C-alpha positions as CSV (number, residue, x, y, z in Angstrom):
1,M,0.1,0.0,0.0
2,K,1.2,3.6,-0.8
3,L,-0.1,6.0,1.8
4,L,0.1,9.9,1.5
5,I,0.1,11.5,4.9
6,V,-1.0,15.2,4.5
7,S,-0.3,17.6,7.4
8,N,1.6,20.8,8.1
9,D,2.6,19.4,11.5
10,R,6.1,18.1,10.9
11,A,6.0,16.1,14.2
12,F,2.7,14.4,13.2
13,K,4.0,13.4,9.8
14,F,7.4,12.2,11.0
15,S,6.2,10.2,14.0
16,L,3.2,8.7,12.3
17,S,5.4,7.5,9.3
18,C,8.1,6.1,11.4
19,A,5.6,4.1,13.5
20,L,3.8,2.8,10.5
21,K,7.1,1.8,8.9
22,I,7.9,-0.2,12.0
23,L,4.4,-1.7,12.7
24,E,3.4,-2.4,9.0
25,P,6.6,-2.4,6.9
26,E,4.4,-3.0,3.7
27,I,2.9,0.4,4.0
28,E,5.0,2.7,2.0
29,C,4.6,6.3,3.7
30,I,5.1,9.5,1.9
31,T,4.5,12.7,3.6
32,T,3.6,16.2,2.4
33,L,2.2,19.7,3.3
34,H,-1.4,20.6,2.5
35,E,0.0,23.2,0.0
36,E,1.7,20.4,-2.0
37,A,-0.9,17.6,-1.5
38,L,-3.0,18.2,-4.7
39,E,0.1,18.3,-7.0
40,K,1.4,15.0,-5.3
41,F,-1.9,13.5,-5.8
42,L,-2.0,14.3,-9.5
43,I,1.6,13.4,-10.2
44,E,2.0,10.0,-8.2
45,D,-0.2,7.1,-7.6
46,Y,-1.4,6.5,-4.2
47,D,-3.7,3.9,-2.7
48,T,-4.7,5.6,0.6
49,F,-4.7,9.1,1.9
50,L,-4.6,10.3,5.6
51,I,-5.4,14.1,5.6
52,N,-4.7,15.6,8.9
53,D,-5.8,19.1,10.3
54,Y,-9.4,18.3,9.2
55,S,-12.0,20.7,10.9
56,E,-15.5,21.9,9.8
57,K,-15.4,24.6,12.5
58,G,-13.2,27.2,10.6
59,D,-12.2,28.7,7.3
60,P,-9.3,26.6,5.9
61,N,-8.0,29.7,4.2
62,K,-7.9,31.5,7.5
63,Y,-7.0,28.9,10.1
64,K,-4.0,26.5,9.7
65,W,-5.8,23.9,12.0
66,A,-8.5,23.6,9.2
67,K,-6.4,23.3,6.1
68,G,-7.3,19.6,5.9
69,T,-10.8,20.6,5.0
70,Q,-9.9,22.2,1.6
71,T,-7.3,19.4,1.0
72,Y,-9.8,16.7,1.6
73,R,-12.3,18.4,-0.8
74,D,-9.6,18.9,-3.4
75,I,-8.5,15.2,-3.5
76,K,-11.9,13.8,-3.0
77,A,-13.2,15.5,-6.2
78,S,-10.5,13.9,-8.2
79,A,-10.0,10.5,-6.5
80,Q,-10.8,7.2,-8.2
81,P,-13.4,5.1,-6.4
82,E,-10.7,2.4,-5.4
83,Q,-8.7,5.1,-3.6
84,R,-9.4,5.4,0.1
85,I,-9.2,8.9,1.8
86,F,-9.3,9.4,5.5
87,R,-9.7,12.6,7.3
88,C,-8.2,13.2,10.8
89,G,-8.5,15.9,13.5
90,F,-9.4,16.6,17.1
91,D,-13.0,17.3,16.5
92,S,-15.8,14.6,16.6
93,Y,-17.7,13.8,13.5
94,D,-19.9,10.9,12.3
95,H,-18.3,10.7,9.0
96,E,-17.3,7.1,8.1
97,D,-13.9,8.1,6.8
98,Y,-13.1,10.4,9.9
99,I,-10.5,9.4,12.4
100,K,-10.5,11.2,15.7
101,A,-7.1,12.2,17.1
102,P,-5.4,10.9,19.3
103,F,-6.0,7.5,17.8
104,D,-4.7,3.9,18.5
105,L,-2.2,3.0,16.0
106,T,-3.5,-0.9,15.6
107,E,-6.9,0.7,14.9
108,L,-5.5,3.1,12.2
109,I,-3.7,0.3,10.6
110,K,-7.0,-1.7,10.6
111,K,-8.8,1.1,8.8
112,L,-6.0,1.9,6.3
113,Q,-6.1,-1.8,5.4
114,G,-9.8,-1.9,4.9
115,G,-10.8,-3.7,8.1
């Protein structure tokens, strides 16, 4: 599986990609910023996306903690049906593809793998 982790939080991207490489070596993790996510999506082929900084409470153009909302919209609009997109943040939403942080890594891996 090729996973694109999108976040403007360097610590989040680094720690999550390191943990996933240790726990599930078959997951190829690539990280990027929100500002570069759409370009990476269009240029490279990914199976799965994890978009951090998702919040429906603020304007993504105004608040950095809501950047994931626009990134999610952009990628979702162009993704193929077989590509899986997960949004992640600290708020609570009933979206099937939403993962509330902090999350359990084993549960995240199950979701990423389709379980």
